[in-house]
C-alpha positions in Angstrom: 6.4 -7.8 13.1 4.7 -4.6 11.4 5.6 -4.9 7.2 5.4 -1.7 5.7 4.8 -1.8 1.7 5.6 1.0 -0.5 8.0 3.3 -2.0 11.6 4.2 -0.9 10.7 8.0 -2.2 7.0 8.6 -1.5 6.9 11.2 1.5 3.7 9.5 3.2 5.6 6.3 3.7 8.5 8.0 4.7 6.4 9.7 7.8 5.0 6.7 8.7 9.0 5.1 9.3 9.8 7.6 10.7 6.6 7.8 13.2 7.4 3.8 13.8 11.0 4.4 14.5 10.4 7.3 16.8 8.2 4.8 18.6 10.6 2.2 18.6 8.2 0.0 16.8 9.8 -3.0 15.1 9.2 -3.2 11.6 10.4 -3.9 8.1 10.0 -1.3 5.1 9.8 -3.6 1.4 9.7 -1.2 -1.6 6.8 -2.2 -3.9 8.6 -1.6 -7.3 11.7 -3.6 -6.3 10.9 -6.1 -3.4 7.6 -7.1 -2.9 5.7 -10.5 -4.0 3.0 -8.4 -5.7 1.2 -11.6 -7.3 1.0 -13.0 -3.8 0.3 -9.8 -1.8 -2.1 -8.0 -4.2 -4.9 -10.5 -3.6 -4.6 -10.5 0.0 -4.8 -6.8 0.4 -7.9 -6.9 -2.4 -9.7 -8.9 -0.1 -8.5 -7.5 3.2 -9.3 -3.8 1.7 -10.9 -3.9 -1.3 -10.2 -2.3 -4.8 -11.4 1.2 -3.9 -9.1 1.4 -1.0 -6.1 0.0 -3.0 -6.1 1.9 -5.8 -4.9 5.3 -6.2 -7.0 7.1 -8.6 -5.3 10.5 -8.1 -2.0 9.1 -9.0 -0.4 10.3 -12.2 0.1 6.2 -13.1 -3.8 6.5 -13.1 -4.4 9.2 -15.3 -1.8 8.0 -17.6 -4.1 5.1 -18.1 -6.7 4.9 -20.7 -10.3 3.8 -20.2 -9.6 0.4 -21.0 -6.6 -0.4 -18.5 -9.0 1.8 -16.0 -11.6 -0.6 -16.5 -9.6 -3.5 -15.3 -10.2 -1.8 -12.2 -13.2 -3.2 -11.8 -13.1 -6.5 -13.5 -8.9 -7.6 -12.9 -7.6 -5.4 -10.2 -4.7 -7.6 -8.8 -3.2 -7.7 -12.3 -3.6 -4.2 -13.1 -1.8 -3.2 -9.5 0.4 -6.2 -10.3 1.6 -4.6 -13.8 1.3 -0.7 -12.1 2.9 -0.9 -8.7 2.6 2.8 -8.3 -1.0 2.9 -8.5 -1.2 1.4 -5.1 -2.1 3.5 -2.1 0.7 4.1 0.2 1.4 2.7 2.7 0.1 -0.8 2.6 0.6 -1.5 6.4 0.7 -5.2 7.5 0.4 -5.7 11.0 -0.7 -9.5 11.9 -3.6 -10.3 10.3 -4.5 -7.0 9.7 -4.2 -4.7 6.6 -4.3 -0.9 6.3 -3.8 1.3 3.6 -2.3 5.3 4.0 -1.3 7.1 6.8 -3.6 9.1 9.5 -3.1 9.7 13.1 -6.1 6.8 13.5 -3.3 4.0 11.9 -0.2 5.6 13.5 -1.9 5.4 17.1 -3.1 1.5 16.4 0.4 0.8 15.3 2.4 3.1 18.1 0.2 2.1 21.1 0.8 -1.9 21.2 
């Protein structure tokens, strides 16, 4: 089973869900603001992809952080992401043991050719 973690109103997440549906790939969508256990998932994602891949430094949320909060991206990224779920690059996709971040043709091909 593939689990897509994202935001319901995120265009990239919608695109990922639509592509999986079009290819009849079984999946579950989990909203990171309301449904995800981020305290449990974020450390797993950080271990798999690292903070540089997981933290969206181009987001409005990131731009709204002060320097001390941004510094936590290096010292305590898990707590920063749990407190600010919209800092997580989307979608985060768990497919078995594999974790990917974002949506691209390569990721789509890997998931739809299973």
